[in-house]
Structures are given as structure tokens and as C-alpha cells.
FIRO-350490 format. One line per 2 residues: their letters; for each residue x, y, z of C-alpha. Coordinates in nm, 2 decimals. Layout:
<atoms>
A) X:Y:Z; ...
</atoms>
This chain:
<atoms>
XX) -0.61:6.37:-4.87; -0.39:6.58:-4.64
XX) -0.66:6.57:-4.38; -0.67:6.19:-4.40
XX) -0.30:6.17:-4.38; -0.29:6.39:-4.06
XX) -0.57:6.18:-3.91; -0.39:5.86:-3.98
XX) -0.07:6.00:-3.82; -0.26:6.12:-3.51
XX) -0.42:5.77:-3.47; -0.08:5.60:-3.51
XX) 0.07:5.83:-3.25; -0.21:5.77:-3.01
XX) -0.19:5.40:-3.05; 0.19:5.41:-3.00
XX) 0.16:5.61:-2.68; -0.10:5.37:-2.55
XX) 0.14:5.08:-2.61; 0.42:5.26:-2.43
XX) 0.20:5.30:-2.13; 0.10:4.94:-2.15
XX) 0.46:4.82:-2.12; 0.54:5.03:-1.81
XX) 0.38:4.98:-1.47; 0.17:5.27:-1.36
XX) 0.25:5.43:-1.03; -0.10:5.47:-0.88
XX) 0.03:5.74:-0.64; 0.12:5.98:-0.92
XX) -0.09:5.87:-1.22; -0.35:6.11:-1.35
XX) -0.69:6.00:-1.48; -0.57:5.96:-1.83
XX) -0.30:5.71:-1.72; -0.54:5.52:-1.49
XX) -0.79:5.45:-1.77; -0.52:5.25:-1.95
XX) -0.57:4.98:-1.67; -0.81:4.70:-1.76
XX) -1.16:4.76:-1.62; -1.09:5.13:-1.53
XX) -1.29:5.39:-1.72; -1.31:5.76:-1.66
XX) -1.55:5.74:-1.36; -1.33:5.48:-1.18
XX) -1.01:5.68:-1.26; -1.17:5.99:-1.12
XX) -1.27:5.79:-0.80; -0.91:5.67:-0.76
XX) -0.77:6.02:-0.78; -1.03:6.15:-0.54
XX) -0.96:5.87:-0.29; -0.59:5.94:-0.31
XX) -0.65:6.31:-0.26; -0.86:6.24:0.05
XX) -0.66:5.95:0.21; -0.31:6.02:0.09
XX) -0.07:5.80:-0.10; -0.15:5.43:-0.14
XX) 0.08:5.21:0.07; 0.02:4.90:-0.14
XX) -0.16:4.81:-0.47; -0.41:4.61:-0.26
XX) -0.53:4.93:-0.10; -0.68:5.02:-0.44
XX) -0.96:4.78:-0.36; -1.08:5.04:-0.10
XX) -1.18:5.27:-0.38; -1.56:5.26:-0.45
XX) -1.61:5.08:-0.77; -1.27:4.90:-0.77
XX) -1.29:4.54:-0.66; -1.03:4.28:-0.58
XX) -1.08:4.13:-0.93; -0.97:4.46:-1.09
XX) -0.67:4.48:-0.86; -0.57:4.12:-0.93
XX) -0.62:4.16:-1.31; -0.39:4.47:-1.31
XX) -0.14:4.38:-1.04; 0.15:4.34:-1.28
XX) 0.07:4.68:-1.44; 0.07:4.88:-1.12
XX) 0.34:4.99:-0.87; 0.33:5.20:-0.56
XX) 0.61:5.45:-0.51; 0.61:5.76:-0.29
XX) 0.58:6.09:-0.45; 0.90:6.29:-0.46
XX) 0.89:6.61:-0.27; 1.08:6.92:-0.39
</atoms>
């Protein structure tokens, strides 16, 4: 019974954290793969491709530039437009 209670709590916490991310736009210049997969139509492979593109080409200048990533089309960008932002990374 204790194991089931802990599993239930873990599932509730995971669900709550997903909802918190869903309500906040994702900065595609700083998001890691785990954050990127919360976007509609973006799974682990596409999230990895986004990070690789960003590492190779530098920060995105606009959300539209995301369509340049292999596997990410304009439909995916349009569907997620309200959930993404582009902000510069803060330097130390």
C-alpha cells in the first residue's frame, strides 16, 4: 500500500509539473530536451535536433527560425507559437 501511495504521489507531481510548463511559454534558446518535448508534435528526437541546431547555429532570432530544424515544419511552429518565446541567453 505504501508503494502505491508513493507511486500515486509521484504521478501527481509529474502531472502538476507538466501543467506548470504548459502555462509558461518556453524560451527555445534556453530550453533543454525535457522542456522542448512538452511542445505539441515535439518528441525526444525532434527535441534533440532543436538543441543540436541551436548548438551549431547559435541562438534563435525568432520563433519562425525553428522551422529550419530538420523534422520541424511550419505547422509545428504555428501550432506552438503561443507557447514559445525567444530571449537571449544571459551571460555571466
